[in-house]
C-alpha positions in Angstrom: 0.0 0.0 0.0 1.3 3.5 -0.8 -0.2 7.0 -1.0 -0.1 8.7 -4.4 3.1 10.5 -5.1 2.9 14.3 -4.5 3.7 16.7 -7.3 7.3 17.7 -7.4 8.0 21.2 -8.8 4.6 21.3 -10.3 5.4 18.6 -12.9 3.4 15.4 -13.5 5.8 12.5 -13.6 5.6 10.4 -16.7 5.3 6.6 -16.6 8.2 4.2 -17.0 8.7 3.0 -20.6 8.1 -0.5 -19.4 4.5 0.5 -18.5 3.8 0.8 -22.2 4.4 -2.9 -22.8 1.0 -4.2 -21.7 -0.6 -7.3 -23.1 -4.1 -8.3 -22.3 -5.0 -12.0 -22.2 -8.4 -13.6 -22.4 -8.5 -14.3 -18.7 -8.8 -12.4 -15.4 -5.1 -11.7 -15.1 -3.1 -9.6 -17.5 0.3 -10.8 -18.9 3.5 -9.0 -19.8 5.0 -8.9 -23.2 7.8 -11.1 -22.0 5.3 -14.0 -22.2 5.2 -15.9 -25.5 2.9 -14.1 -27.9 2.6 -13.4 -31.6 4.7 -10.4 -32.8 3.1 -7.2 -31.6 0.2 -9.3 -30.3 -2.4 -6.8 -31.6 -5.6 -8.6 -32.3 -8.9 -6.8 -32.3 -10.8 -9.3 -34.5 -14.1 -8.5 -33.0 -15.8 -11.5 -34.5 -13.6 -13.8 -32.5 -16.3 -13.5 -29.9 -19.1 -14.7 -31.9 -18.6 -18.4 -31.3 -17.7 -17.9 -27.7 -14.0 -18.2 -28.2 -11.3 -16.5 -26.2 -8.1 -15.5 -27.9 -5.0 -16.2 -26.0 -3.6 -12.9 -27.1 -6.3 -10.3 -27.8 -4.8 -6.9 -27.3 -1.2 -6.2 -26.8 -0.1 -2.6 -27.2 3.6 -3.1 -26.7 4.6 -3.0 -30.4 7.8 -1.3 -31.1 9.0 0.0 -27.7 10.6 3.0 -29.4 7.4 4.3 -31.1 4.5 2.8 -29.2 2.4 5.3 -27.5 -0.2 3.1 -25.7 1.0 3.6 -22.2 0.3 5.8 -19.3 1.6 9.0 -20.8 -1.5 10.9 -20.1 0.6 13.8 -18.9 3.9 13.6 -20.9 3.7 17.3 -21.1 4.2 18.6 -17.6 1.2 20.3 -16.1 2.0 22.9 -13.6 -0.2 23.5 -10.6 0.6 27.2 -10.7 -2.3 29.3 -11.8 -2.5 31.4 -14.9 -2.2 35.2 -14.6 -5.8 36.1 -14.7 -7.1 33.6 -12.2 -9.7 35.8 -10.6 -11.4 36.1 -13.9 -12.1 32.4 -14.4 -14.9 32.1 -11.8 -16.3 33.6 -8.6 -16.0 32.3 -5.1 -16.9 28.6 -4.9 -20.0 27.5 -3.0 -21.3 24.2 -1.7 -23.1 23.1 -4.8 -25.4 20.1 -5.2 -24.7 16.4 -5.6 -27.1 15.9 -8.5 -27.1 15.8 -11.4 -23.6 14.4 -12.1 -21.3 16.3 -14.3 -21.0 20.0 -15.1 -24.4 21.6 -15.2 -24.9 25.2 -16.2 -27.5 27.0 -14.0 -28.5 30.7 -13.8 -25.4 32.6 -12.6 -22.9 29.7 -12.7 -22.1 26.0 -13.1 -22.6 23.1 -10.7 -19.9 20.4 -10.7 -20.5 16.9 -9.3 -18.5 13.7 -9.4 -18.6 10.3 -7.7 -15.6 8.9 -5.8 -16.0 6.6 -2.8 -12.4 6.3 -1.8 -10.8 9.7 -2.4 -9.7 11.6 0.6 -9.3 14.9 -1.3 -10.7 16.2 -4.6 -9.8 19.4 -6.5 -11.7 20.9 -9.4 -9.2 22.1 -12.0 -10.1 24.8 -14.6 -8.3 25.5 -17.8 -8.5 27.9 -20.6 -7.8 26.5 -24.0 -4.4 28.2 -23.9 -3.7 26.7 -20.5 -4.3 23.2 -21.8 -2.0 23.7 -24.7 0.7 25.2 -22.6 0.6 22.5 -19.9 -0.7 24.5 -17.0 -3.8 24.6 -14.8 -5.6 27.9 -14.8 -7.2 27.6 -11.4 -7.6 24.8 -8.9 -10.4 24.7 -6.3 -9.9 22.2 -3.5 -13.2 20.8 -2.3 -13.9 20.6 1.4 -14.4 16.9 2.5 -17.5 17.8 4.5 -18.9 21.0 3.0 -18.5 19.8 -0.6 -19.3 16.2 -0.1 -22.6 14.3 0.2 -22.1 10.6 0.6 -19.7 9.5 -2.1 -20.4 12.5 -4.3 -18.1 15.6 -4.3 -19.7 18.8 -5.6 -19.1 22.5 -5.9 -20.9 25.5 -7.4 -18.9 28.2 -9.2 -20.6 31.5 -9.9 -19.6 33.8 -12.7 -17.8 31.2 -14.8 -15.9 32.6 -17.7 -16.9 31.3 -21.2 -14.9 28.7 -23.0 -13.4 27.0 -20.1 -12.3 23.3 -19.6 -12.2 21.3 -16.5 -10.9 18.1 -14.8 -10.4 16.6 -11.4 -7.4 15.9 -9.3 -7.9 13.3 -6.6 -5.8 12.1 -3.6 -6.1 8.8 -1.8 -4.7 5.4 -1.5 -2.6 4.1 -4.4 -2.3 0.4 -4.2 -2.7 -1.8 -7.2 -3.0 -4.9 -5.0 -6.2 -3.4 -3.4 -7.5 -2.0 -6.7 -7.0 1.7 -5.6 -5.5 4.1 -8.2 -5.8 7.5 -6.7 -2.9 9.6 -8.1 -2.3 13.3 -7.4 -0.3 13.5 -10.6 -3.2 12.9 -12.8 -5.9 15.4 -13.8 -8.9 13.2 -14.7 -11.6 13.5 -17.3 -15.1 13.7 -15.8 -17.1 10.6 -17.0 -20.1 13.0 -17.5 -18.2 15.6 -19.6 -20.2 16.4 -22.7 -17.1 17.1 -24.8 -13.5 16.1 -24.3 -10.7 18.4 -25.6 -7.1 17.3 -26.3 -5.7 17.1 -29.9 -7.7 18.9 -32.5 -6.8 17.0 -35.7 -7.3 13.3 -36.4 -4.0 11.4 -36.4 -1.9 14.4 -35.3 0.5 13.9 -32.3 0.1 16.1 -29.3 2.7 18.4 -27.7 6.0 16.8 -27.4 4.9 14.1 -29.9 2.6 12.6 -27.3 -0.1 10.2 -28.2 -1.8 10.8 -24.9 -1.7 14.6 -24.1 -3.7 15.9 -21.2 -7.5 15.9 -21.8 -10.1 18.1 -20.3 -13.9 18.3 -20.3 -15.8 21.3 -21.8 -17.5 23.5 -19.2 -21.1 23.9 -20.6 -22.8 27.2 -21.0 -26.4 28.1 -20.3 -28.5 28.8 -23.4 -26.2 26.9 -25.7 -29.0 26.1 -28.1 -29.1 24.1 -31.3 -31.7 24.7 -34.0 -33.3 21.3 -34.6 -35.7 22.8 -37.1 -38.6 20.9 -35.7 -36.8 17.6 -36.0 -39.0 14.5 -35.5 -37.5 11.0 -35.4 -38.8 8.8 -38.2 -39.8 6.1 -35.7 -39.9 3.3 -38.3 -41.4 0.0 -37.2 -38.5 -2.3 -36.5 -39.7 -4.9 -39.0 -39.4 -2.3 -41.8 -35.8 -1.4 -41.2 -32.8 -1.9 -43.5 -29.7 -1.1 -41.5 -26.4 0.1 -42.9 -23.3 -0.2 -40.7 -21.2 2.9 -41.3 -17.8 4.2 -40.2 -18.0 7.9 -39.9 -14.5 8.7 -41.0 -14.1 6.0 -43.6 -17.4 6.9 -45.4 -16.0 10.1 -46.9 -12.2 10.2 -46.2 -11.2 8.9 -49.7 -10.5 11.8 -52.1 -13.1 10.4 -54.5 -15.8 11.4 -52.1 -15.4 15.0 -53.3 -17.0 16.4 -50.2 -16.0 19.7 -48.5 -15.1 18.1 -45.2 -13.9 14.5 -45.8 -13.9 12.1 -42.9 -16.3 14.2 -40.8 -19.9 14.4 -39.7 -20.5 17.1 -42.3 -18.8 15.1 -45.0 -21.0 12.1 -44.2 -24.0 14.4 -44.2 -23.3 15.3 -47.9 -23.5 11.6 -48.8 -26.8 10.8 -47.0 -28.7 10.9 -50.4 -26.7 7.9 -51.5 -28.1 5.9 -48.6 -31.6 7.2 -49.3 -31.3 6.1 -52.9 -30.0 2.7 -51.8 -33.1 2.1 -49.8 -31.5 2.4 -46.3 -33.7 3.8 -43.5 -31.4 3.2 -40.5 -27.6 3.9 -40.0 -25.7 2.0 -37.4 -22.6 4.2 -36.6 -19.5 2.4 -35.6 -18.2 4.1 -32.4 -18.4 7.9 -32.3 -17.8 8.3 -28.6 -14.5 10.0 -27.8 -11.6 7.6 -28.3 -7.9 7.9 -29.0 -7.1 6.9 -32.6 -3.4 7.0 -31.6 -3.9 4.3 -29.0 -2.0 1.7 -31.1 0.3 4.2 -32.8 3.4 2.4 -34.0 5.2 2.2 -37.3 3.9 -0.5 -39.7 6.8 -1.4 -42.0 4.5 -3.4 -44.3 2.3 -0.5 -45.2 4.9 2.2 -44.5 2.5 4.1 -42.3 1.5 4.0 -38.7 -1.1 1.8 -37.0 -4.2 3.6 -35.7 -7.2 2.7 -33.6 -9.4 3.1 -36.7 -12.5 1.2 -35.6 -12.8 3.1 -32.2 -13.8 0.3 -29.9 -11.9 1.7 -27.0 -13.9 4.5 -25.3 -12.5 7.4 -23.3 -15.7 9.2 -22.6 -19.3 8.0 -23.3 -21.0 11.4 -23.3 -18.7 13.1 -25.8 -18.9 12.7 -29.6 -15.6 12.1 -31.2 -14.3 15.7 -31.7 -11.8 14.7 -34.4 -14.7 13.5 -36.5 -15.8 17.1 -36.7 -14.5 19.6 -39.3 -14.3 22.1 -36.4 -12.2 19.8 -34.2 -11.9 21.2 -30.7 -12.9 24.7 -31.6 -15.2 26.4 -29.1 -14.1 23.8 -26.6 -15.8 21.0 -28.6 -19.2 22.6 -28.7 -19.0 23.0 -32.5 -18.3 19.2 -32.8 -21.5 18.6 -30.8 -23.5 20.8 -33.2 -22.0 19.1 -36.2 -23.1 15.7 -35.0 -26.6 17.1 -34.2 -26.7 18.5 -37.7 -25.9 15.0 -39.1 -28.7 13.4 -37.1 -31.2 16.2 -38.0 -30.5 15.9 -41.8 -30.6 12.1 -41.7 -34.1 12.3 -40.1 -35.2 14.7 -42.8 -34.5 11.9 -45.3 -36.4 9.3 -43.2 -33.1 7.7 -41.9 -32.8 6.7 -38.3 -29.4 6.9 -36.5 -28.2 4.2 -34.2 -25.0 4.2 -32.2 -22.6 1.3 -31.6 -21.8 1.7 -27.9 -19.0 0.0 -26.1 -20.0 -0.3 -22.4 -18.1 -3.5 -22.0 -14.6 -1.9 -21.4 -12.8 1.4 -21.7 -9.4 2.7 -23.1 -7.8 2.4 -19.6 -6.8 -1.2 -20.2 -5.7 -3.5 -17.4 -4.1 -2.7 -14.1 -1.0 -1.4 -15.9 -2.9 0.8 -18.2 -3.2 4.6 -18.2 -5.2 6.6 -15.6 -7.5 8.8 -17.6 -10.9 9.0 -16.0 -12.8 6.0 -14.4 -9.7 4.3 -12.9 -8.5 7.4 -11.1 -12.0 8.3 -9.8 -13.2 4.9 -8.5 -11.4 1.9 -9.9 -13.2 -0.8 -7.9 -16.6 0.7 -8.7 -16.2 1.2 -12.4 -14.3 -2.1 -13.2 -14.7 -5.7 -12.3 -11.6 -6.4 -10.1 -10.4 -9.5 -8.3 -9.4 -9.4 -4.6 -5.8 -8.6 -5.4 -6.6 -5.9 -7.9 -6.4 -7.8 -11.1 -8.9 -7.0 -13.8 -11.5 -9.5 -15.0 -11.1 -9.5 -18.8 -14.4 -10.7 -20.3 -14.0 -8.0 -23.0 -10.6 -9.4 -24.2 -9.3 -5.8 -24.1 -7.8 -5.7 -20.6 -10.7 -4.6 -18.4 -14.4 -5.2 -17.9 -16.8 -2.4 -17.1 -18.7 -3.2 -13.9 -22.0 -2.7 -15.6 -24.4 -4.0 -12.9 -22.9 -2.0 -10.0 -25.5 0.6 -9.0 -23.3 3.6 -9.7 -22.2 2.2 -13.1 -25.6 1.2 -14.3 -27.0 4.6 -13.4 -24.1 6.1 -15.3 -24.9 4.0 -18.4 -28.7 4.8 -18.3 -27.9 8.5 -17.8 -25.6 8.3 -20.8 -28.2 6.6 -23.1 -30.8 9.1 -22.0 -28.5 12.0 -22.9 -27.9 10.7 -26.4 -31.7 10.2 -26.9 -32.9 13.5 -25.4 -30.0 15.8 -26.4 -28.7 14.2 -29.6 -32.0 12.6 -30.9 -30.4 9.2 -31.4 -32.9 6.5 -32.4 -31.3 3.3 -31.2 -28.2 1.6 -29.8 -26.2 -1.5 -30.7 -24.4 -2.8 -27.6 -21.0 -4.2 -28.3 -20.3 -7.5 -26.4 -23.6 -7.0 -24.7 -23.4 -10.3 -22.8 -21.0 -8.4 -20.4 -24.0 -6.3 -19.5 -25.6 -9.4 -18.0 -22.7 -10.4 -15.8 -22.7 -9.9 -12.0 -20.7 -7.0 -10.8 -17.7 -7.1 -8.4 -18.9 -7.7 -4.8 -22.3 -8.8 -6.1 -24.9 -9.2 -3.4 -28.3 -7.8 -2.7 -27.0 -5.2 -0.2 -24.5 -3.9 -2.7 -26.8 -3.9 -5.7 -30.2 -3.1 -4.2 -29.3 -1.5 -0.9 -31.0 -4.3 1.1 -30.4 -4.1 4.9 -31.6 -7.5 5.9 -29.4 -10.6 6.1 -28.2 -11.5 2.6 -26.6 -14.8 3.3 -26.9 -17.1 0.3 -27.4 -14.2 -2.1 -23.7 -13.6 -3.0 -22.8 -14.5 -6.6 -19.3 -14.9 -8.1 -18.2 -11.9 -10.0 -19.0 -12.2 -13.7 -21.7 -14.8 -13.2 -24.4 -14.5 -15.9 -27.7 -13.2 -14.4 -31.1 -14.2 -15.6 -32.5 -10.7 -14.8 -29.5 -8.3 -14.8 -30.4 -5.0 -13.1 -28.9 -2.9 -15.9 -30.9 -4.6 -18.7 -34.0 -4.3 -16.5 -33.4 -0.6 -16.0 -32.7 0.1 -19.7 -35.7 -2.0 -20.8 -38.1 -0.3 -18.5 -36.8 3.3 -18.6 -39.5 5.6 -19.8 -37.2 7.4 -22.2 -35.3 4.4 -23.6 -38.5 2.3 -24.1 -39.0 4.2 -27.3 -35.7 3.5 -29.0 -34.3 0.4 -30.7 -32.0 -1.8 -28.5 -29.7 -4.3 -30.2 -27.4 -6.7 -28.4 -24.3 -8.3 -29.7 -25.2 -11.3 -27.5 -21.7 -12.7 -26.7 -18.4 -11.8 -25.1 -14.8 -12.9 -24.9 -15.4 -14.9 -21.8 -17.3 -17.6 -23.7 -20.8 -16.4 -22.8 -22.9 -16.9 -26.0 -26.5 -15.7 -25.7 -27.9 -15.5 -29.2 -31.5 -16.4 -28.8 -31.3 -16.2 -25.0 -30.3 -12.7 -24.3 -32.5 -11.2 -21.4 -34.9 -9.2 -23.6 -38.0 -7.9 -21.8 -39.7 -8.3 -25.2 -37.9 -5.4 -26.8 -34.2 -6.3 -27.3 -33.0 -7.4 -30.7 -29.9 -9.4 -31.3 -27.1 -9.5 -33.9 -27.9 -13.0 -35.2 -24.5 -14.7 -35.6 -26.1 -18.1 -36.3 -27.9 -16.5 -39.3 -24.5 -15.3 -40.6 -22.9 -18.7 -40.3 -25.7 -20.7 -41.7 -26.3 -18.5 -44.7 -22.5 -18.4 -45.5 -22.3 -22.2 -45.4 -25.5 -22.9 -47.4 -24.8 -20.4 -50.2 -21.3 -21.8 -50.7 -22.9 -25.2 -51.2 -22.5 -27.1 -47.9 -24.6 -30.2 -47.4 -27.0 -30.7 -44.6 -28.1 -27.1 -44.2 -31.3 -26.8 -46.3 -33.5 -26.9 -43.2 -31.4 -24.6 -41.2 -31.3 -22.1 -44.1 -35.1 -22.3 -44.3 -35.2 -21.3 -40.6 -33.1 -18.3 -41.4 -35.5 -17.3 -44.2 -38.3 -17.4 -41.7 -36.7 -15.1 -39.1 -35.0 -17.8 -37.0 -38.1 -19.0 -35.1 -36.0 -21.8 -33.5 -34.2 -19.0 -31.6 -36.9 -16.4 -31.0 -40.4 -17.8 -31.2 -40.5 -19.8 -27.9 -39.3 -16.7 -26.0 -42.2 -14.7 -27.2 -40.2 -12.6 -29.6 -40.8 -11.8 -33.3 -38.8 -12.1 -36.5 -37.6 -8.5 -36.2 -35.8 -9.3 -33.0 -33.3 -11.0 -35.3 -30.8 -8.6 -36.9 -29.6 -10.6 -39.9 -26.2 -10.0 -41.5 -23.7 -11.8 -43.7 -20.8 -9.4 -43.1 -19.9 -6.7 -40.6 -17.0 -4.4 -40.1 -14.9 -7.2 -38.6 -14.2 -10.1 -40.9 -14.3 -10.3 -44.7 -16.2 -7.9 -46.9 -18.8 -9.5 -49.1 -16.5 -9.6 -52.1 -13.6 -11.0 -50.0 -16.0 -13.7 -48.7 -16.3 -15.1 -52.2 -12.7 -14.4 -53.2 -10.6 -15.9 -50.3 -10.5 -19.2 -48.5 -7.9 -17.8 -46.0 -7.3 -14.5 -44.3 -4.5 -12.3 -45.8 -3.6 -10.0 -42.9 0.0 -9.3 -43.7 -0.7 -5.6 -44.0 -1.4 -5.5 -40.3 2.3 -6.1 -39.6 1.7 -9.2 -37.4 2.8 -11.9 -39.8 -0.8 -12.9 -40.5 -1.2 -14.2 -36.9 -4.1 -12.0 -36.1 -7.7 -12.3 -37.2 -10.3 -15.1 -37.4 -9.2 -18.2 -39.2 -12.6 -19.8 -39.6 -14.6 -17.6 -42.0 -16.9 -20.0 -43.8 -15.7 -18.4 -47.0 -15.2 -19.8 -50.5 -13.0 -18.3 -53.2 -15.0 -20.0 -56.0 -12.1 -22.0 -57.2 -9.1 -19.6 -57.2 -7.6 -17.4 -54.5 -7.3 -13.7 -54.7 -8.2 -11.0 -57.2 -6.5 -12.2 -60.4 -8.6 -15.1 -61.5 -10.2 -16.6 -64.6 -13.3 -15.3 -66.2 -15.2 -18.4 -65.1 -14.4 -17.8 -61.4 -15.1 -14.1 -61.7 -18.6 -14.8 -63.1 -19.3 -17.3 -60.3 -18.3 -14.7 -57.7 -20.7 -12.2 -59.3 -23.5 -14.7 -58.8 -22.5 -15.5 -55.3 -22.4 -11.8 -54.3 -26.0 -11.5 -55.5 -27.1 -14.8 -53.9 -26.0 -13.5 -50.5 -27.8 -10.2 -51.0 -31.0 -12.0 -52.1 -30.9 -14.3 -49.1 -30.4 -11.3 -46.8 -33.2 -9.3 -48.3 -35.8 -12.0 -48.6 -35.3 -13.3 -45.0 -37.7 -12.3 -42.3 -36.1 -10.1 -39.7 -34.0 -6.9 -39.9 -31.3 -7.0 -42.6 -28.0 -5.2 -42.0 -25.5 -4.5 -44.7 -22.0 -3.3 -44.3 -20.6 -0.1 -45.8 -19.1 -0.7 -49.2 -20.7 -4.1 -49.8 -23.2 -2.4 -52.2 -20.4 -1.9 -54.7 -18.2 -4.9 -53.8 -15.5 -3.3 -51.7 -12.4 -5.4 -51.1 -9.9 -5.3 -48.3 -7.6 -7.7 -50.2 -8.6 -10.6 -47.9 -7.8 -8.8 -44.7 -10.4 -9.7 -42.1 -9.1 -7.6 -39.2 -8.6 -4.1 -40.5 -8.9 -2.4 -37.1 -5.5 -0.5 -37.5 -5.8 0.9 -41.1 -6.7 4.5 -41.6 -6.2 4.2 -45.3 -7.8 3.1 -48.5 -8.1 -0.5 -47.2 -11.1 0.8 -45.1 -12.2 3.9 -47.0 -15.4 3.9 -49.0 -14.4 4.1 -52.7 -16.8 6.6 -54.3 -14.9 6.3 -57.6 -15.7 2.5 -57.8 -19.3 3.2 -56.8 -19.7 5.6 -59.7 -18.3 3.3 -62.3 -20.1 0.3 -60.9 -18.2 -2.1 -63.2 -20.1 -5.2 -62.2 -23.5 -3.6 -61.8 -23.7 -4.7 -58.2 -24.7 -1.2 -56.9 -27.6 -1.1 -59.3 -28.6 -4.6 -58.3 -28.4 -3.7 -54.6 -30.4 -0.5 -55.0 -33.2 -2.3 -56.8 -33.2 -5.3 -54.4 -33.2 -3.2 -51.2 -36.1 -1.1 -52.5 -37.9 -4.2 -53.7 -37.9 -5.5 -50.1 -39.3 -2.2 -48.8 -42.0 -2.3 -51.4 -43.1 -5.9 -50.6 -45.5 -6.4 -47.7 -44.4 -10.0 -47.1 -40.6 -9.5 -46.7 -40.9 -7.7 -43.4 -43.6 -9.5 -41.4 -44.5 -8.6 -37.9 -44.8 -12.3 -37.0 -43.4 -15.6 -38.2 -44.9 -16.8 -41.4 -47.4 -19.7 -41.3 -48.8 -22.1 -43.9 -51.5 -19.6 -44.7 -49.0 -17.5 -46.7 -45.8 -19.6 -46.9 -45.4 -22.7 -49.0 -42.2 -24.7 -49.5 -41.2 -26.2 -52.8 -38.6 -28.4 -54.3 -37.7 -28.6 -58.0 -41.4 -29.5 -58.3 -44.1 -27.6 -56.4 -45.1 -28.5 -52.8 -42.3 -31.1 -52.6 -39.4 -29.6 -50.6 -36.3 -31.6 -50.2 -34.9 -31.4 -46.6 -32.4 -34.3 -47.0 -28.8 -34.1 -46.0 -27.7 -33.7 -49.7 -30.2 -31.1 -50.7 -28.8 -27.8 -51.9 -32.1 -26.5 -53.3 -34.6 -24.4 -51.3 -37.6 -22.7 -52.8 -40.8 -21.1 -51.4 -43.8 -19.0 -52.4 -45.1 -16.2 -50.2 -48.4 -14.4 -50.4 -47.9 -10.7 -50.6 -50.5 -8.0 -50.1 -48.8 -5.7 -52.5 -47.4 -8.0 -55.1 -49.9 -10.9 -54.9 -47.3 -13.6 -54.5 -43.5 -14.1 -54.7 -41.6 -17.2 -55.8 -38.1 -17.4 -54.5 -35.5 -20.1 -55.1 -31.9 -20.9 -54.3 -29.8 -23.5 -56.1 -26.5 -23.8 -54.3 -25.5 -27.0 -56.1 -22.7 -27.2 -58.7 -25.3 -28.7 -61.0 -28.1 -26.9 -62.9 -31.8 -27.7 -62.2 -35.0 -27.3 -64.1 -37.6 -26.0 -61.8 -41.3 -26.6 -62.2 -43.3 -23.6 -60.9 -46.5 -23.8 -59.0 -49.6 -23.1 -61.2 -51.8 -20.2 -60.4 -54.9 -20.1 -62.8 -55.4 -16.7 -64.4 -51.9 -15.6 -63.5 -48.4 -16.1 -64.6 -45.0 -15.7 -63.1 -42.9 -12.7 -64.1 -39.1 -12.7 -63.5 -37.6 -10.0 -61.3 -34.2 -11.3 -60.1 -31.9 -13.9 -61.6 -28.4 -13.8 -60.2 -27.1 -15.8 -63.1 -27.9 -13.1 -65.7 -25.4 -10.4 -66.6 -26.1 -6.9 -65.4 -28.5 -5.1 -65.9 -30.6 -8.2 -66.6 -29.9 -9.6 -63.1 -32.7 -7.3 -61.9 -35.4 -6.5 -64.4 -36.6 -3.0 -63.7 -37.9 0.1 -65.5 -34.4 1.5 -66.1 -33.8 -1.2 -68.7 -34.6 0.3 -72.1 -35.6 -3.0 -73.7 -37.5 -4.4 -70.7 -40.3 -5.8 -72.8 -37.8 -7.7 -74.9 -36.2 -9.1 -71.8 -39.6 -10.4 -70.6 -40.3 -11.9 -74.0 -37.2 -14.0 -73.7 -38.6 -15.8 -70.7 -42.1 -16.2 -72.0 -41.8 -19.7 -73.6 -40.4 -21.2 -70.4 -42.8 -19.4 -68.0 -45.8 -20.3 -70.2 -44.7 -23.9 -69.7 -44.4 -23.3 -65.9 -40.7 -24.1 -65.9 -37.6 -22.2 -65.1 -34.0 -23.4 -65.6 -31.5 -22.4 -62.9 -27.8 -22.8 -63.4 -25.5 -23.7 -60.5 -25.1 -21.3 -57.6 -28.0 -19.0 -58.6 -31.1 -17.5 -57.1 -34.3 -16.1 -58.5 -37.3 -14.0 -57.5 -40.5 -14.1 -59.5 -43.7 -12.2 -58.9 -47.3 -13.2 -59.8 -49.1 -11.0 -62.4 -52.3 -11.4 -64.3 -52.1 -13.3 -67.6 -52.8 -10.3 -69.7 -50.1 -8.1 -68.1 -46.9 -7.5 -70.0 
């Protein structure tokens, strides 16, 4: 046990270089880089979680010890405790203040500050001007009285006459003992977890003062009457069954020069491209993390690419209330307020186009890593409250990233609910996707009724081991029944790195949806021609009733996807049998090795015409399967034009063209896939039967084989077909042939009507989707007439079709 070191000569001591060399294993204890591990050990293949696996080496930030910047250099530039010249002008005489609400709250005449810390013996509020922050000094420090400015475990103070454009943080004193899980350190100025904007570096990818990756950060002091013109914004409030979700990376969407936007890689840049999503048929965006994170967290030279590794994906949160300031064209101008307004503008304009905005939120861990990680915010305020810790201070690592957020602790779950409310009420967010959501169901550290519910009676027998999955987790209960959050979409990634896999079993209260990893795996296997999956594929087409029906849920509780940000793109899924992650600089040791992919006969991009044609069919087959399945389809940014990452299935570290959306390729659309995607997505939205509110029954769904009403569910079957009654299009006939052999299909007879082709994935573009933009559409229909009049349709290998029922006299 030791007290935190005092400041010497006003300087904040930097950490030992060895502290940077931190590896996080997939168990409760962290390891050092001296253990055996793959080179650089960096592995953020998020999809490793999806089958309940734990990677032996998930997240090592050691890298090159000369250039790595991951460690505890939060204050590499010395921060003097001396005050700036005009200290009296920063604020008036401090008063007691109020314990609630948490954070910095502007009121008439001043600002109330409130922060939780159960173990600190002293707390000071530090104020900065923007110049102070850049020059490494504190503008004014207000020590809080341990009685007058404290209520319970909440420290608070009211400052009148606060100057505009100020920043703030907290300095805490108390026990510093890693063995006891205490990390109070006077040398650190901490970011308030409730700060609404975090200011440090202003430009994405630029190093801080002294070439620091982790310069001092500070929260924005809010001002009263800081209004935003929402222009009467009203959320679209689409029914969940009607959604088509698009997973989008805010920077990558417009950072490529071919985007031709005024502010590439920003909220305003993405705003310019929203009409593309509207045209595509998208009505919901799922943003990859836009909470404040440090893109320089993994900063180290990558000799393979000749650039530096970055935390591109952003799954390593610093502050959950602040939007990423370096995604704003304004950066940290106006203390981050302009960044908030830019994000609000993005949401407002999306809503005008009928597009909802969801956020990918990472409440399972933070950027502070394991017990040897940096002290930025939560760790320095109340380490044992905010993180799951073992009795000797080690961190439980259910996230695979060094620490696990203590989600079901009463303080932490209140924090999470407050945060979600803020994004809904203040930012008009429509929904949330919870990364590694199974962690939100695990018992907190020191779990018992007294700790969680404040029970005073004897609680013998109610203690549960830390991390135990709970059938009714308090946090999920609070979120599910919150009067504000009940109106938004809630999506769980229902697994974690600790082996907890809850797809189909996530505690749901009737409202939670799930990323359906089983759908992804089954569809990938069936479309590439794997035997024994015809019945399982049919379940996927029906909305996975085997997972959701018995629990009282509906098809739209299944978020269906074939690809996501982690793993292969759609084109790479049909182009590579193996991962090709050499560009990551880790000797291809990172990333998932089991991808259920098929290269169609030849590996890579330079292939024969025969293989290229087969790949074009397979791309369309996957999209057809996704769009005709009951449930909520989710597509990944770039898949609409067949973006490739060269077979790299773990591109977490690349801030370059590997990840950037290629608007030049979209415009040329050489394979016609974008046109096909646009027509297919809108066809789904125009069909009543492809987004049902309940699981289909025999009254509207009929299964077929190569002859009507004779489905083949045998182990060798690779053919699935069905017809579906549709209130808008009368009836649809949909078939998949994933065999290497062609089949001649006999169609069901409908007296007085005929089948008209819409989709045939085997046809060259634009005849793969017959629509009004084809000049010779009548001629195209005429080519099919002799076969359809005979109620037959030939399907070549690896192809899919969609037909619609029309009257006999209709052309």
